[in-house]
C-alpha positions as CSV (number, residue, x, y, z in Angstrom):
1,M,18.2,47.6,-34.5
2,V,18.0,44.1,-33.2
3,K,14.9,42.0,-34.4
4,K,14.0,39.4,-32.1
5,L,12.7,36.5,-34.0
6,V,9.6,34.8,-32.2
7,S,9.8,31.1,-31.9
8,Q,6.6,28.6,-31.6
9,A,7.6,28.4,-28.0
10,D,7.1,31.9,-27.2
11,V,3.6,31.9,-28.7
12,E,1.1,30.7,-25.8
13,S,-1.1,28.1,-27.0
14,P,-4.7,28.0,-26.4
15,E,-4.4,24.5,-24.9
16,P,-3.2,25.3,-21.4
17,A,-6.1,27.4,-21.2
18,K,-8.4,24.5,-21.7
19,E,-6.5,21.9,-19.5
20,M,-6.8,24.8,-16.8
21,A,-10.6,25.4,-17.4
22,S,-11.0,21.5,-17.2
23,D,-8.8,21.2,-14.1
24,V,-10.9,24.1,-12.3
25,A,-14.3,22.1,-13.3
26,S,-12.8,19.0,-12.5
27,A,-11.7,20.1,-9.0
28,T,-14.9,21.7,-8.4
29,T,-17.1,18.7,-9.5
30,Q,-14.7,16.6,-7.0
31,R,-15.1,18.8,-4.2
32,L,-19.0,18.8,-4.7
33,V,-19.1,15.3,-4.9
34,T,-17.1,15.0,-1.8
35,E,-19.2,16.8,0.4
36,F,-22.4,15.1,-0.8
37,L,-21.0,11.7,-0.3
38,M,-19.5,13.1,3.4
39,D,-23.0,14.2,4.2
40,R,-24.7,11.1,3.0
41,Y,-22.2,8.2,3.9
42,G,-19.6,9.7,5.8
43,P,-16.1,9.5,5.1
44,V,-15.8,5.7,4.3
45,L,-18.2,4.0,2.3
46,D,-18.7,0.2,2.1
47,M,-19.4,-2.1,-0.9
48,T,-23.2,-1.6,-0.4
49,A,-22.9,2.4,-0.4
50,L,-20.5,2.2,-3.5
51,A,-22.8,0.0,-5.4
52,K,-25.6,2.5,-4.9
53,V,-23.5,5.6,-5.7
54,L,-22.3,4.0,-9.2
55,K,-25.7,2.7,-9.9
56,Y,-24.6,-1.1,-9.7
57,R,-27.4,-3.3,-9.5
58,T,-26.1,-5.7,-7.0
59,V,-23.0,-5.6,-4.8
60,A,-22.0,-8.8,-6.6
61,A,-21.8,-6.8,-9.9
62,L,-19.6,-4.4,-8.1
63,E,-17.3,-7.4,-6.7
64,Q,-16.7,-8.6,-10.0
65,S,-15.7,-5.0,-11.5
66,I,-13.4,-4.8,-8.7
67,L,-11.8,-8.3,-9.4
68,R,-11.6,-7.8,-13.0
69,G,-9.7,-4.4,-12.7
70,N,-12.4,-2.3,-14.1
71,L,-13.0,0.4,-11.3
72,P,-9.7,2.1,-10.2
73,I,-10.7,3.1,-6.9
74,A,-8.4,2.4,-3.9
75,I,-9.6,-0.1,-1.8
76,L,-9.4,0.3,2.1
77,K,-8.8,-2.6,4.2
78,L,-9.5,-1.9,7.7
79,Q,-7.5,-3.9,10.5
80,H,-9.7,-6.2,12.4
81,R,-12.9,-5.3,10.1
82,R,-14.8,-7.6,7.5
83,G,-15.5,-6.0,4.2
84,T,-13.8,-3.9,1.8
85,Y,-14.3,0.0,2.3
86,F,-13.5,3.1,0.3
87,L,-12.7,6.6,1.0
88,A,-15.3,9.0,-0.3
89,E,-12.5,11.3,-1.6
90,E,-11.4,8.5,-3.5
91,V,-14.7,7.8,-4.9
92,A,-15.4,11.7,-5.6
93,R,-11.8,11.9,-7.5
94,F,-13.0,8.9,-9.8
95,L,-16.1,10.3,-10.3
96,A,-15.0,13.8,-11.5
97,V,-12.2,12.4,-13.5
98,T,-14.9,10.0,-15.3
99,Q,-17.2,12.8,-16.1
100,H,-14.5,15.1,-17.7
101,S,-13.1,12.4,-19.7
102,T,-16.2,10.9,-20.9
103,P,-17.3,12.8,-24.5
104,T,-20.7,14.1,-24.5
105,L,-22.7,14.2,-27.6
106,P,-24.8,17.5,-28.0
107,N,-28.2,16.2,-27.1
108,G,-26.5,15.7,-23.7
109,N,-26.3,11.7,-23.8
110,Q,-22.8,10.3,-23.1
111,Q,-21.0,8.6,-26.1
112,S,-20.5,5.1,-25.7
113,Q,-16.9,3.9,-25.4
114,S,-17.2,0.5,-26.7
115,K,-17.0,-0.4,-30.7
């Protein structure tokens, strides 16, 4: 009779299940947000639309955030067009990832990242 030793790698940990559930929730959120943005603004958002979506007070505040590198959304420069544009899918991805990476307190408020 041969006994097989069970290693730690053979035992399935609960962490991948949590990651998979989070990925599914993130993908669902991204899909819903993409649909909303496409219905409301179309496939491409300009600075004014993005400022509204991200709740910036002014377009200038959004521009400053982009210049400082605080907004990791791919910028779309269109040939022969002035202005800065963003793909609705990229904005939705950013919002979905941000939502699932920001800790939420028991009362439903989001925890501040600054210390």
